[in-house]
N, C-alpha and C positions, 0 to 999 in steps of 0.2 A: 241317501243319496240325493242331491242339491238339485235342482236345475237348472244351474247355470255360475258363472265367473262370478260373480255377486262378492260382495261383500261376505261373511264365515255366519252361523250365528251364535257365537258367545255363547255359548253353552243355555238358547231361548227357540232350541229345536225341539224335535217331536221321538219318540224312538221310529230306526229305520230312518228319520229323515232330518240331513240335517238341512234349516232356513238359510237362503239367503233369499238378499232383495228379490228377485226375481215372481221366485215360488211366494214369497207373503203380498207383493204388487199381486197374482194372482188373484190370490184368496179375500184380500180385500177389497180388493174392487174389479176385478172381473179381465178380462185378458184389454181394455181399452186402459186401465191402471198401469198393464205392462207397457207400453207402446206410451205411455207419456212419461215412467220413471226411466227408461228410455234415453226417452228425446234428454229426459233434464239431466241423468247423472253424463250422458253428451257435453252437453252446454255446461257444464259440470268444469268437464274436465277440456273446454273450451274444442273441443273438435266437431261441433254444431253450433249453427250459427239462426235464432231464430230472431223474424223480423217483421211484422204486421204480418200476416197471413201465412208466410213464408217458411219454409225452412231451408238451410244449406248447407251441406257437412262442408265442414274446413278444412278436414282431412279425413281417409277412413280408419275408421276404430282395427285395432291392435291387434294380430293377432292372441293375445290375451286377455281379447274382451268378451264376453259373452254375447252368443250368436243370438241371440239377437239386438243386441248393440249394430253389430256388422250388418247384419241386414239393413236396419234404417239409416243408415251412413251411405250402404249402394242404395238407399230409394232416390237420394235427393246427392249427386253429387253438383249438379249445375241448380240446382234452386226447386225446388216444389212443393205445393199446393201444403201448408200443416194438418189440415185437416185429410188427402187424400191418405198420406203418409204414415200417419198416427192408423185408418182407417185396413189399410192394407196389410202393414205390418200388425198389427193387431190377430185379421185374419189368415195371417200368416204362417209356418209349417214351425217356426221356432218358438212362435207363442202358443201352439197345439200341442208342442214336446212338454211342456209347463207342465199344461196340464195333462198329461197325459203322465207323468212324473207323479203329481200332486196322487191324480186319481188308484195310484199305484199305491201309495201310501197309502189311503184310506185317512185320505185329508181334502177330497172334492170328491161331491156326489156323482149318479151316472150320467151320460152326454146331457140328455135330453134335462135333466135337475141343471148341471153346469155349476151349483152352489157348494162353499167349503161341507164336510160332517161337521160334527159337533166337535172332531179330535182336533179339524181345521181352521176350527173356531178358537179356539181353548191355545190350539196356535199362533194365532193372528195376536189375540189378546196375550198372551206373557211374549210376546217381541217387541206388542205395543211397552209393555212396564216394563222394559229391556232398555228402551232410550238408543239401542246401537244402530239404529237406521233413520233420513232424514223424514219428517213425521207428513210427507205427501205420497211418499208409499202407503199410508193407514187413508189421510185425508185426502190426494188428490189433491188437483190446479184449486181447489178454492182458499189451501192453506200456507199458497207460501206471501210470501212478499211484496215481493216484482208484480206488480198492480201491474203492468203492459202484458207481461206476462203470464199474472192468472185471466188475462183477460183474452188473449190469444188462443189462450189452452182452453178455459171456456167459450168460446165460437168456435175452434176445433173437437169436440165432444162428438158421437158416434150419431148419425143418422137415422128414422127411423126406422125398422125393419121393411128389410125389403127396396132402402134408397140406400143401400155400404156399396150392393158391385157398379150401381149405377153412377153414383161421387166419383169412384175410384176409376171410372172410365170416363167421367168428363175431367176430373183433373187428368188424368196422361193427357185428352187432347190438349186441353188447354198447355202446356208442358211442354207438349212435341213444339206444341205451334210458337209458344216463347223462343225456343231451343233454334226452331227456322229461321226465326225475326233476329235471337241474336250472333246469328252464324256467323260476323263480317271476317273473319278469320284474321284478328291485329287481336286475339284472344283477354280480349277485356268485355267483363261480365255484360254491358252496356245498362248495368243500373236495374235490371230485372233478375237477380238471382236470389237476392233473399225479401222481395216482394216492396210492401207501400212503411207506410211511417215510418213510427220510434219504432224501436224493438225496445226484448228487454235484456238487454243486456247492459 
């Protein structure tokens, strides 16, 4: 049982579970890592653009994409705060389903512990040795070669406990305000859709 439509296990799975990129990301780095990996995979396919602290979907993720990828592009069709998008995605039902599948396979501990079991840790180690997935699945944004993208993701790390929902609400309010400001009727984005300075492309 896999948790998405990412790359297959290539012989690196566990009994009863076919490892995929998002299941491995969840075991290696938690819900936020799943959101980061979805962003990076979409960016590699040209479906999202990251510029400064903003992310914008260039096109919807297709039907064959993983649910978490489709959810991400739906969060930023006109551009949105990168931190808000990653936080909301990590808290969303698509990422929760990945955790449920891992828990059912005995790879993730109880909800309160929320950490990989011994079997889950062994799966991650086998997958790491297989080298069938990008290093960022296991190491997160610090291993990215792109300095600007690495910095943007570092600044979008999860907030301290209790601030996540407030961050999402603030991000949505700012995005709505920018949408109203940009709504000139000429179809142009007015320079706000992707945010500020140099991006990670």
